C-alpha positions as CSV (number, residue, x, y, z in Angstrom):
1,X,-41.3,10.9,21.1
2,X,-38.2,12.2,23.0
3,X,-38.1,15.6,21.2
4,X,-38.2,18.6,23.6
5,X,-41.2,20.4,24.3
6,X,-39.9,23.6,22.8
7,X,-37.6,24.6,19.8
8,X,-34.0,24.2,21.0
9,X,-30.5,24.7,19.8
10,X,-27.7,22.4,20.5
11,X,-24.2,22.4,18.8
12,X,-25.4,24.7,16.2
13,X,-28.4,22.4,15.3
14,X,-31.8,23.5,15.7
15,X,-34.1,20.8,16.8
16,X,-38.0,21.2,16.4
17,X,-40.0,20.9,19.6
18,X,-42.9,18.7,20.1
19,X,-45.1,22.1,20.0
20,X,-43.8,23.0,16.8
21,X,-44.4,19.6,15.4
22,X,-47.9,19.4,16.6
23,X,-49.0,23.1,15.5
24,X,-47.1,23.4,12.4
25,X,-47.0,19.9,10.9
26,X,-49.9,18.0,12.2
27,X,-52.5,20.4,13.0
28,X,-53.0,21.3,9.3
29,X,-53.5,17.7,8.4
30,X,-56.0,17.1,10.7
31,X,-57.8,20.4,10.1
32,X,-57.7,19.3,6.3
33,X,-59.3,15.7,7.3
34,X,-61.9,17.3,9.1
35,X,-62.6,20.4,6.3
36,X,-63.0,17.4,3.9
37,X,-65.5,15.5,6.4
38,X,-63.3,12.8,7.0
39,X,-62.3,11.4,10.2
40,X,-58.7,12.1,11.8
41,X,-56.8,9.4,13.6
42,X,-54.4,10.9,16.4
43,X,-51.5,9.2,18.2
44,X,-51.5,11.3,21.6
45,X,-48.0,11.6,23.1
46,X,-48.0,11.6,26.8
47,X,-44.6,11.4,28.0
48,X,-41.0,11.9,26.5
49,X,-39.0,9.1,26.3
50,X,-36.3,7.3,24.3
51,X,-37.8,3.9,25.9
52,X,-39.8,2.0,23.3
53,X,-40.9,0.0,26.5
54,X,-42.8,3.3,27.3
55,X,-45.0,3.5,24.1
56,X,-48.0,2.1,26.0
57,X,-48.3,5.1,28.2
58,X,-49.0,6.9,24.8
59,X,-53.0,6.9,23.5
60,X,-55.1,7.1,20.2
61,X,-58.2,9.0,19.6
62,X,-60.5,10.0,16.6
63,X,-61.0,13.6,15.8
64,X,-64.4,14.3,14.2
65,X,-64.7,18.1,14.5
66,X,-63.0,21.2,15.4
67,X,-63.6,24.6,16.7
68,X,-61.1,27.3,16.1
69,X,-61.5,30.9,17.8
70,X,-58.6,33.2,16.3
71,X,-55.5,31.3,17.4
72,X,-57.4,28.9,20.0
73,X,-58.1,25.4,18.8
74,X,-60.4,22.8,20.3
75,X,-60.5,19.3,18.8
76,X,-63.4,17.1,19.5
77,X,-62.5,13.6,19.6
78,X,-63.7,10.1,20.3
79,X,-61.8,8.5,23.1
80,X,-62.3,4.8,23.4
81,X,-61.3,4.8,27.3
82,X,-64.2,7.2,27.9
83,X,-67.5,5.9,29.2
84,X,-70.2,6.3,26.6
85,X,-72.3,8.7,28.7
86,X,-69.5,11.3,28.6
87,X,-68.0,10.6,25.3
88,X,-69.6,13.7,23.3
89,X,-67.6,16.3,25.8
90,X,-64.1,14.7,25.2
91,X,-61.7,17.5,23.9
92,X,-57.9,18.4,23.2
93,X,-57.6,22.2,23.3
94,X,-54.4,24.2,22.1
95,X,-53.2,27.6,20.7
96,X,-51.3,28.0,17.5
97,X,-49.9,31.5,18.5
98,X,-46.5,30.3,19.6
99,X,-45.4,26.9,17.9
100,X,-41.4,27.5,18.9
101,X,-42.2,27.4,22.6
102,X,-43.9,24.5,24.5
103,X,-47.6,24.2,23.6
104,X,-50.2,23.6,26.3
105,X,-52.7,21.0,25.2
106,X,-55.6,20.9,27.9
107,X,-57.9,17.7,27.5
108,X,-60.2,15.5,29.4
109,X,-59.3,12.3,28.0
110,X,-59.4,9.0,30.1
111,X,-55.6,8.6,30.3
112,X,-55.2,8.6,34.0
113,X,-54.6,12.3,34.5
114,X,-51.2,12.2,32.2
115,X,-50.4,15.5,30.0
116,X,-50.5,15.5,26.5
117,X,-47.2,16.8,25.1
118,X,-48.2,16.4,21.5
119,X,-50.5,14.7,18.9
120,X,-49.8,13.3,15.5
121,X,-52.4,12.3,12.6
122,X,-51.7,8.6,12.1
123,X,-52.1,7.1,8.8
124,X,-55.5,5.3,8.0
125,X,-56.8,3.5,5.0
126,X,-60.6,2.6,5.2
127,X,-61.0,-1.2,4.4
128,X,-64.2,-2.8,3.8
129,X,-64.7,-5.4,7.0
130,X,-67.6,-7.4,5.1
131,X,-65.0,-10.0,3.1
132,X,-63.3,-10.9,6.6
133,X,-66.8,-11.1,8.3
134,X,-68.3,-13.5,5.6
135,X,-65.6,-15.7,5.1
136,X,-65.4,-16.4,8.9
């Protein structure tokens, strides 16, 4: 994602920043999933680049719960890189108060200390794996 961190204007064009996309577009979709009792798969953006070969530096997690106190949000996530004995304590935290600016996202994901710039809800459709297993 090469989007700027904050909303910007260039040549009379308004560009939505990664903070706005995360807070205004993606967070409500994730919250709706979780309020329905449905797990929410997330793409986690860790860098700003136009280079498609850098996609491997991003990450995926699975949100299963959230806590919100006024404007502060903490997502509880399953991170496949985190050891199982630490898996229950993995979180992404952010504040929804100012989506037009950079939105700092604090985390303890096992991604080598890289920052989280943004996240988005990925498309997912459940499929019963039993037919594939029994066919093998």
